[in-house]
NUKOLZA-963712 format. One record per residue (C-alpha): residue in one letter; x, y, z. Coordinates in nm, 4 decimals, decimal comma. Layout:
<rs>
 aa       c1       c2       c3
  a        X        Y        Z
...
</rs>
This chain:
<rs>
 aa       c1       c2       c3
  m  -0,0117  -0,0023   0,0008
  t   0,1140   0,3514  -0,0816
  v   0,1159   0,5867   0,2071
  a   0,2662   0,9349   0,1107
  k   0,4486   1,1692   0,3617
  l   0,3133   1,4938   0,3567
  h   0,5156   1,7442   0,5661
  i   0,2174   1,9052   0,7464
  k   0,2785   2,0505   1,1126
  t   0,0784   1,8495   1,3861
  g  -0,0744   1,8748   1,6831
  s  -0,2905   1,6524   1,9044
  a  -0,2268   1,2769   1,9297
  p  -0,2073   1,0734   1,6030
  i  -0,5276   0,8820   1,4892
  s  -0,5026   0,5279   1,4322
  v  -0,6815   0,3635   1,0999
  y  -0,7833   0,0298   1,1230
  s  -0,9171  -0,2215   0,8515
  p  -1,2954  -0,2507   0,8633
  f  -1,2973  -0,5852   0,7709
  d  -1,0316  -0,7444   1,0205
  g  -0,9550  -0,4796   1,2351
  s  -0,5757  -0,4804   1,1618
  l  -0,3805  -0,1406   1,1823
  i  -0,3197   0,0017   0,8546
  g  -0,1448   0,3184   0,9926
  s  -0,1434   0,6177   1,1896
  i  -0,1934   0,9881   1,0622
  d  -0,0678   1,2758   1,2591
  t  -0,3495   1,5483   1,3529
  t  -0,3623   1,9450   1,3171
  d  -0,5007   2,1335   1,6275
  a  -0,7636   2,4031   1,5781
  s  -0,5318   2,6506   1,7450
  e  -0,3179   2,6178   1,4371
  i  -0,5596   2,7591   1,1687
  g  -0,3499   3,1006   1,1348
  e  -0,0625   2,8708   0,9888
  l  -0,2831   2,6881   0,7751
  l  -0,4664   3,0024   0,6504
  g  -0,1094   3,1359   0,5894
  r   0,0104   2,8573   0,3632
  a  -0,3451   2,8495   0,2129
  r  -0,3041   3,2163   0,1198
  r   0,0180   3,1620  -0,0570
  g  -0,1124   2,8758  -0,2445
  a  -0,4080   3,0766  -0,3643
  e  -0,1734   3,3122  -0,5010
  l   0,0229   3,0620  -0,6789
  s  -0,2695   2,8779  -0,8359
  r  -0,4063   3,2024  -0,9366
  n  -0,1214   3,2752  -1,1487
  l  -0,0780   2,9363  -1,3035
  p  -0,1739   2,9610  -1,6587
  r  -0,4572   2,7433  -1,7623
  h  -0,2445   2,5143  -1,9849
  k  -0,0365   2,4461  -1,6762
  r  -0,3058   2,3613  -1,4502
  s  -0,4427   2,1276  -1,7041
  s  -0,1112   1,9574  -1,7615
  i  -0,0650   1,9170  -1,3968
  l  -0,4311   1,7452  -1,3752
  e  -0,3606   1,5386  -1,6653
  r  -0,0190   1,4114  -1,5454
  a  -0,1837   1,3425  -1,2071
  a  -0,4164   1,1197  -1,3767
  q  -0,1396   0,9426  -1,5521
  n   0,0502   0,9143  -1,2033
  i  -0,2601   0,7343  -1,0660
  e  -0,3439   0,5066  -1,3636
  r   0,0213   0,3772  -1,3517
  r  -0,0220   0,2770  -0,9783
  r  -0,3854   0,1896  -0,9978
  d  -0,3253  -0,1563  -0,8371
  a  -0,1638   0,0190  -0,5073
  f  -0,4605   0,2928  -0,5131
  a  -0,7340   0,0402  -0,5159
  e  -0,5673  -0,1796  -0,2643
  t  -0,5415   0,1187  -0,0198
  i  -0,9008   0,1836  -0,0702
  v  -0,9891  -0,1839   0,0048
  r  -0,7859  -0,1601   0,3145
  e  -0,9081   0,1539   0,4548
  a  -1,2928   0,1590   0,3420
  g  -1,3625  -0,1946   0,2997
  k  -1,4873  -0,1709  -0,0817
  t  -1,4151  -0,4713  -0,2568
  i  -1,1372  -0,5007  -0,4988
  v  -1,3620  -0,4819  -0,7884
  q  -1,5474  -0,1734  -0,6537
  a  -1,2221  -0,0174  -0,5853
  r  -1,0844  -0,0353  -0,9174
  k  -1,3671   0,0959  -1,0673
  e  -1,3383   0,3862  -0,8119
  v  -0,9906   0,4416  -0,9363
  s  -1,0760   0,4514  -1,2955
  r  -1,3549   0,7032  -1,2065
  c  -1,0930   0,9486  -1,0230
  v  -0,8620   0,9045  -1,3242
  n  -1,1563   1,0211  -1,5290
  t  -1,2632   1,3072  -1,2828
  l  -0,8836   1,4531  -1,3058
  k  -0,8873   1,4390  -1,6772
  l  -1,2476   1,6130  -1,6920
  s  -1,1027   1,8784  -1,4723
  a  -0,7687   1,9113  -1,7101
  e  -1,0211   1,9951  -1,9923
  e  -1,2185   2,2176  -1,8044
  a  -0,9198   2,4279  -1,7059
  k  -0,8665   2,5097  -2,0834
  r  -1,2371   2,6012  -2,1502
  n  -1,5166   2,7671  -1,9539
  a  -1,3049   3,0880  -1,9320
  g  -1,5895   3,3480  -1,9839
  e  -1,8053   3,4819  -2,2521
  i  -1,8715   3,7838  -2,4541
  v  -2,1229   4,0247  -2,3304
  p  -2,3701   4,1788  -2,5586
  f  -2,3678   4,5480  -2,4094
  n  -2,5170   4,7074  -2,7373
  a  -2,8131   4,4804  -2,6851
  f  -2,9527   4,7785  -2,4581
  a  -3,0359   5,1247  -2,6020
  g  -2,7430   5,3742  -2,4878
  s  -2,4879   5,1204  -2,4597
  e  -2,3851   5,0851  -2,8577
  q  -2,0405   5,2077  -2,7942
  r  -1,9572   4,9487  -2,5061
  q  -1,8197   4,6078  -2,5513
  g  -1,6630   4,3673  -2,3297
  w  -1,6793   4,0328  -2,1459
  f  -1,6864   3,8592  -1,8427
  t  -1,3957   3,5897  -1,7284
  r  -1,4291   3,3209  -1,4746
  e  -1,1842   3,4072  -1,1590
  p  -1,0813   3,1740  -0,8722
  l  -1,2722   3,2030  -0,5353
  g  -0,9520   3,2088  -0,3267
  i  -0,9107   2,9498  -0,0642
  i  -1,1722   2,6770  -0,0565
  t  -1,2386   2,4260   0,2531
  a  -1,3117   2,0666   0,1227
  i  -1,4705   1,7967   0,3665
  t  -1,4859   1,4533   0,2311
  p  -1,6464   1,1358   0,3546
  y  -1,5487   0,7750   0,3915
  n  -1,7193   0,5488   0,1470
  d  -1,5624   0,7156  -0,1773
  p  -1,2158   0,8039  -0,0267
  l  -1,0609   0,8647  -0,3725
  n  -1,3098   0,9849  -0,6097
  l  -1,5062   1,2067  -0,3818
  v  -1,1660   1,3920  -0,2822
  a  -1,0872   1,4153  -0,6743
  h  -1,4145   1,5907  -0,7294
  k  -1,3276   1,8614  -0,4823
  l  -0,9563   1,9259  -0,5731
  g  -0,9791   1,8804  -0,9545
  p  -1,2324   2,1409  -1,0260
  a  -1,0641   2,3642  -0,7618
  i  -0,7424   2,3295  -0,9156
  a  -0,8806   2,3945  -1,2729
  g  -1,0466   2,7197  -1,1275
  g  -0,7201   2,8521  -0,9786
  n  -0,7921   2,8025  -0,6198
  a  -0,6226   2,6827  -0,3140
  v  -0,7881   2,3964  -0,0855
  l  -0,7983   2,3224   0,2653
  l  -0,8746   1,9378   0,2716
  k  -1,0116   1,7388   0,5580
  p  -1,0666   1,3847   0,4529
  s  -1,2412   1,1362   0,6827
  n  -1,0250   1,0289   0,9630
  l  -1,1251   0,6859   0,8811
  t  -0,9998   0,6905   0,5351
  p  -0,7250   0,9338   0,5152
  f  -0,4647   0,7577   0,3054
  s  -0,6251   0,7439  -0,0493
  a  -0,6711   1,1319  -0,0177
  i  -0,2886   1,1682   0,0991
  n  -0,1803   0,9575  -0,1854
  l  -0,4191   1,1693  -0,4310
  v  -0,2428   1,4598  -0,3125
  e   0,0965   1,3282  -0,3510
  a   0,0034   1,2238  -0,7206
  l  -0,0883   1,5957  -0,7703
  f   0,2613   1,7367  -0,6059
  e   0,4448   1,4571  -0,8086
  a   0,2891   1,6247  -1,1322
  g   0,3978   1,9555  -1,0449
  l   0,1277   2,1279  -0,8575
  p   0,2899   2,3621  -0,5831
  q   0,2680   2,2248  -0,2470
  d   0,1000   2,5182  -0,0959
  v  -0,2125   2,4701  -0,3163
  i  -0,3510   2,1878  -0,1223
  t  -0,3168   2,1674   0,2476
  i  -0,4214   1,8456   0,3758
  v  -0,5230   1,8338   0,7628
  h  -0,6520   1,5485   0,9925
  g  -0,8291   1,6364   1,3298
  d  -1,1756   1,6645   1,5363
  r  -1,4825   1,8668   1,5019
  e  -1,2964   2,1728   1,6421
  l  -1,0369   2,1865   1,3625
  v  -1,3589   2,1577   1,1029
  t  -1,5414   2,4396   1,2982
  a  -1,1982   2,6712   1,2584
  m  -1,1744   2,5862   0,8763
  v  -1,5143   2,6253   0,7936
  s  -1,5607   2,9681   0,9967
  a  -1,2566   3,1403   0,9375
  r  -1,3451   3,4784   0,7308
  e  -1,0736   3,4169   0,4534
  i  -1,2418   3,0798   0,3378
  r  -1,4522   3,1677   0,0149
  m  -1,6353   2,8472   0,0054
  v  -1,7078   2,5306   0,1797
  s  -1,7446   2,1933  -0,0214
  f  -1,8898   1,9158   0,2068
  t  -1,9925   1,5730   0,1165
  g  -2,1666   1,4135   0,4299
  g  -2,4585   1,3580   0,6505
  f  -2,7461   1,6055   0,7349
  s  -2,6204   1,6874   1,1022
  t  -2,2769   1,7737   1,0200
  g  -2,3938   1,9730   0,7205
  e  -2,6186   2,1579   0,9458
  a  -2,3626   2,2378   1,2022
  i  -2,1178   2,3558   0,8959
  s  -2,4108   2,6003   0,7901
  r  -2,4356   2,7453   1,1184
  s  -2,0490   2,8162   1,1890
  a  -1,9863   2,9158   0,8031
  g  -2,0951   3,2657   0,7831
  l  -2,0959   3,4693   0,4911
  k  -1,9634   3,2525   0,2142
  k  -2,0598   2,9785  -0,0441
  l  -2,1762   2,6773   0,0691
  a  -2,2064   2,3481  -0,1580
  m  -2,3285   2,0307   0,0012
  e  -2,3843   1,6670  -0,0967
  l  -2,5920   1,5424   0,1664
  g  -2,7914   1,2207   0,2433
  g  -3,0160   1,0314   0,0164
  n  -3,2773   0,7533   0,0319
  a  -3,3417   0,6829  -0,3432
  p  -3,6416   0,5344  -0,4736
  v  -3,6479   0,3003  -0,7748
  i  -4,0053   0,2221  -0,9477
  v  -4,0427  -0,0989  -1,1713
  m  -4,3266  -0,0906  -1,3613
  n  -4,5265  -0,3987  -1,5004
  d  -4,3857  -0,3550  -1,8753
  c  -3,9935  -0,3236  -1,7749
  d  -3,7429  -0,5386  -1,9158
  f  -3,7543  -0,7676  -1,5959
  d  -3,3973  -0,9370  -1,6194
  k  -3,2347  -0,6014  -1,6604
  a  -3,4591  -0,4535  -1,3696
  v  -3,3872  -0,7219  -1,1353
  e  -3,0102  -0,7137  -1,1891
  g  -3,0020  -0,3293  -1,1948
  c  -3,1717  -0,3194  -0,8617
  v  -2,9744  -0,5568  -0,6668
  s  -2,6627  -0,4047  -0,7846
  g  -2,7928  -0,0560  -0,6989
  s  -2,8896  -0,1780  -0,3837
  f  -2,5725  -0,3404  -0,2290
  w  -2,2851  -0,1833  -0,4220
  a  -2,0203  -0,0630  -0,1516
  a  -2,1945  -0,2741   0,1139
  g  -2,4969  -0,0249   0,0766
  q  -2,2776   0,2647   0,1938
  n  -2,3726   0,5044  -0,1419
  c  -2,5904   0,8048  -0,0949
  i  -2,7771   0,7243  -0,4160
  g  -2,8121   0,3539  -0,3591
  a  -3,1447   0,2042  -0,3936
  q  -3,3240   0,1722  -0,0744
  r  -3,6769   0,1835  -0,1417
  i  -3,8043  -0,0464  -0,4406
  l  -4,1566   0,0186  -0,5616
  v  -4,2980  -0,2509  -0,7893
  q  -4,6188  -0,2636  -0,9792
  s  -4,8424  -0,4835  -0,7850
  a  -4,9067  -0,7251  -1,1146
  l  -4,5163  -0,7963  -1,1314
  y  -4,4936  -0,7630  -0,7489
  e  -4,4489  -1,1352  -0,6376
  r  -4,2380  -1,2280  -0,9432
  f  -4,0006  -0,9528  -0,8926
  r  -3,9678  -0,9974  -0,5316
  d  -3,8909  -1,3812  -0,5583
  a  -3,6253  -1,3097  -0,8300
  f  -3,4665  -1,0104  -0,6228
  v  -3,4508  -1,2284  -0,3242
  a  -3,2961  -1,5112  -0,5275
  g  -3,0176  -1,2533  -0,6694
  t  -2,9619  -1,1195  -0,3268
  t  -2,8974  -1,4389  -0,1832
  k  -2,6358  -1,5167  -0,4331
  l  -2,4017  -1,2424  -0,3224
  k  -2,0902  -1,3090  -0,1753
  s  -1,9934  -1,1702   0,1594
  g  -1,6442  -1,1506   0,2650
  d  -1,2956  -1,0353   0,2229
  p  -1,2805  -0,7554   0,0185
  l  -0,9511  -0,8279  -0,1414
  h  -1,0848  -1,1278  -0,3004
  d  -1,2139  -1,0654  -0,6580
  d  -1,4986  -1,2832  -0,6267
  t  -1,6264  -1,1146  -0,3238
  d  -1,9597  -0,9030  -0,3882
  v  -2,0262  -0,7372  -0,0349
  g  -1,7519  -0,6500   0,1901
  p  -1,7689  -0,5039   0,5418
  m  -1,9142  -0,1704   0,6587
  i  -1,6809   0,1000   0,7567
  s  -1,6945  -0,0287   1,1155
  t  -1,8444  -0,2868   1,3618
  q  -2,0573   0,0073   1,5223
  s  -2,2057   0,1036   1,1550
  a  -2,3170  -0,2507   1,1268
  q  -2,4650  -0,2749   1,4720
  r  -2,6489   0,0443   1,4333
  t  -2,7673  -0,1078   1,1069
  e  -2,8866  -0,4602   1,3003
  t  -3,0826  -0,2355   1,5510
  a  -3,2626  -0,0338   1,2670
  v  -3,3793  -0,3515   1,0883
  n  -3,4943  -0,4835   1,4316
  d  -3,6827  -0,1981   1,4855
  a  -3,8377  -0,2000   1,1424
  l  -3,9274  -0,5811   1,2192
  a  -4,0874  -0,4738   1,5552
  a  -4,2788  -0,2299   1,3774
  g  -4,4297  -0,4813   1,1185
  a  -4,1849  -0,5329   0,8477
  k  -4,1150  -0,8656   0,7054
  l  -3,7644  -0,9990   0,6582
  l  -3,7066  -1,1784   0,3102
  c  -3,3476  -1,2521   0,3598
  g  -3,0098  -1,1528   0,5050
  h  -3,0231  -0,9723   0,8912
  r  -2,6820  -1,1551   0,9743
  r  -2,3881  -0,9599   1,1157
  d  -2,0523  -1,1053   1,1296
  g  -1,8504  -0,8197   1,3109
  s  -1,8670  -0,5163   1,0660
  l  -1,9935  -0,7774   0,7790
  y  -2,3673  -0,7085   0,7615
  h  -2,5230  -0,9338   0,5069
  p  -2,7263  -0,8165   0,2493
  t  -3,1176  -0,7630   0,3865
  v  -3,4371  -0,7225   0,2179
  l  -3,7519  -0,6509   0,3706
  e  -4,1115  -0,6019   0,2652
  g  -4,4103  -0,4389   0,4447
  t  -4,2124  -0,1791   0,5956
  p  -4,4547   0,0518   0,7623
  r  -4,4150   0,4062   0,6017
  t  -4,4151   0,5725   0,9431
  c  -4,0807   0,3591   1,0043
  g  -3,7536   0,5197   1,0819
  l  -3,5854   0,2855   0,8158
  w  -3,8520   0,4005   0,5193
  h  -3,7871   0,7868   0,5739
  e  -3,4344   0,7941   0,6899
  e  -3,1064   0,7179   0,4935
  v  -2,9913   0,3679   0,5878
  f  -2,6269   0,3771   0,4352
  a  -2,6254   0,0187   0,4626
  p  -2,6869  -0,2874   0,2469
  v  -3,0561  -0,2914   0,3369
  v  -3,3473  -0,2512   0,0749
  m  -3,7278  -0,2538   0,1354
  l  -3,9860  -0,3665  -0,1375
  a  -4,3398  -0,2272  -0,1394
  p  -4,5927  -0,2652  -0,4041
  f  -4,7948  -0,0085  -0,5694
  e  -5,0997   0,0168  -0,8169
  t  -5,0573   0,3200  -1,0319
  l  -4,7854   0,5448  -1,1505
  d  -4,9270   0,8365  -0,9527
  q  -4,9381   0,6019  -0,6365
  a  -4,5642   0,5339  -0,7039
  i  -4,4451   0,9014  -0,7521
  e  -4,6163   1,0253  -0,4488
  m  -4,4473   0,7395  -0,2364
  a  -4,0955   0,8301  -0,4085
  n  -4,1482   1,1982  -0,3399
  e  -4,2721   1,1696   0,0373
  l  -3,9239   1,2496   0,1856
  e  -3,8016   1,6004   0,2567
  y  -3,4786   1,5470   0,0853
  s  -3,3661   1,3697  -0,2154
  l  -3,0743   1,2840  -0,4372
  h  -3,1546   1,0081  -0,7374
  a  -3,4467   0,8315  -0,8193
  g  -3,4738   0,5301  -1,0896
  i  -3,7625   0,4084  -1,3067
  f  -3,7713   0,0772  -1,5068
  t  -4,0157   0,0946  -1,7973
  s  -4,0633   0,0235  -2,1732
  n  -4,3163   0,3136  -2,2243
  l  -4,1289   0,6410  -2,3169
  n  -4,4047   0,8349  -2,2254
  v  -4,4293   0,6808  -1,8774
  a  -4,0826   0,7358  -1,8192
  l  -4,0778   1,0987  -1,9213
  k  -4,3803   1,1537  -1,7154
  a  -4,2098   1,0096  -1,4311
  a  -3,9166   1,1870  -1,4824
  g  -4,0743   1,5414  -1,4863
  r  -4,2721   1,4609  -1,1611
  i  -4,0072   1,2975  -0,9272
  e  -3,8555   1,5421  -0,6934
  a  -3,4586   1,4314  -0,7486
  g  -3,1470   1,5548  -0,8578
  g  -3,1304   1,2803  -1,1074
  v  -3,3689   1,0336  -1,2413
  m  -3,2069   0,7371  -1,4062
  i  -3,4480   0,5791  -1,6591
  n  -3,3804   0,1690  -1,6847
  d  -3,1063   0,2067  -1,4802
  s  -3,0838   0,1971  -1,0796
  s  -3,0530   0,5048  -0,8988
  d  -2,6927   0,4573  -0,8138
  y  -2,5814   0,5405  -1,1941
  r  -2,3285   0,8306  -1,1695
  f  -2,1130   0,9530  -1,4471
  d  -1,8532   1,2175  -1,3356
  a  -1,9257   1,4804  -1,5649
  m  -2,2956   1,5277  -1,4756
  p  -2,4356   1,7703  -1,2335
  f  -2,5118   1,5691  -0,9217
  g  -2,6662   1,7188  -0,6052
  g  -2,9857   1,6923  -0,3937
  f  -3,3429   1,8327  -0,4163
  k  -3,5556   1,9767  -0,1611
  y  -3,4078   2,0048   0,2065
  g  -3,0308   2,0599   0,2325
  s  -2,9937   2,1123  -0,1737
  m  -2,6847   2,3455  -0,2093
  g  -2,4921   2,3338  -0,5411
  r  -2,3837   2,0859  -0,7797
  e  -2,0926   1,8612  -0,8158
  g  -2,0019   1,6949  -1,1553
  v  -1,6748   1,8474  -1,2889
  r  -1,7973   2,1548  -1,4920
  f  -2,0804   2,2472  -1,2395
  a  -1,8163   2,2107  -0,9390
  y  -1,5795   2,4414  -1,1445
  e  -1,8400   2,7104  -1,1994
  e  -1,9479   2,6978  -0,8106
  m  -1,5623   2,7436  -0,7431
  t  -1,5162   3,0290  -0,9771
  q  -1,6813   3,3915  -0,9854
  p  -1,7372   3,6167  -1,2959
  k  -1,5648   3,9217  -1,3617
  v  -1,7050   4,1718  -1,5800
  i  -1,4632   4,3987  -1,8196
  c  -1,6377   4,6704  -2,0008
  i  -1,4906   4,9074  -2,2321
  n  -1,6615   5,2282  -2,3311
  r  -1,5216   5,3114  -2,6925
  g  -1,6992   5,6404  -2,6982
</rs>
């Protein structure tokens, strides 16, 4: 496993990082104390000046070279993801490929989207004026990333920020820091000035200091609602971009491609042990198809192999910790006590929680209306599309949804009425392409990721107007 050595001043006791699968010690990271925020900002200030003055072609070349560095060492990067996050090796390899693509997309963005001509003469009295606007860096961005995609979600912060000429204070999850460290090292090896990214590890006090500092121009956060709310209270007057939780519905119509729907829903429910904010959590099946789909879905689920994530034939690895698996076990027990019926799963071996399928879950139950972030899915029948859309929309927050149908009119009607940041037609809710806009609807919706869209969030227009009169 590659572990980069970055020279960053440290404060409190080191944090030990353990494998979610077997509890073995992976390594330790030095922490930064909140009292050091002045030094961090000083470094970031220098980095912002360096980044702003990098020509666009240099930003692009650095990002492209970093992508090549990671691609050359893709096996080592994938192994790091497996060891610290518990993803299966197959899933980890895919995440590395996506990270490479994210950096390449960022390299392209650095060379375009620089601004537009403003048609001043479109307004009477401005015929003698001409000009344009440019897209300028914000300055210093605080980026906070979670454990479930410890490499690619960091790339989604750093790539667009660098393309836009910013500096970044990066705080990855304390549970999965090494993938982020290795990504930053790859960027430095590619020629990025080291002050442009400052990576730190620490506690909530450090995060509060990082988000509340007046010099920070933007906070980009991916994580849970409670942390997002705390950040928004502390941040003050600055841009906020937040990708928060989800509880994705997938609608399965009677006329769907049956095998494709079953396969897509099984994958979409249990990828990354369900620790996926756009993973299918509520699968709504039209009543005439319900029993057939339920039986095939359960059969597909029970074929999944849980175990050592380093083995190529493992489908479902551990959750991030034994405590997370225990919380999931408790939540399912509560749903069963409330009247849900267990179809398969609900077995825990340490941090391994076996894929679990429920039906008949009361819609008042916490498991129905909260994000489970675990390998648990609920099936429910419906009669009409209107009823399915009502069920899909009943939560106060949303990221993605999916629908399987052979009827284009039905698909487009559902896509127009489902309240979600993305509606995947004939795909599970968990499909994501790194160039597309990505973010939530309704409560907690703040900004969009996806390289072009994050780049625009991380830059600001400046107007230049020439009066030729």
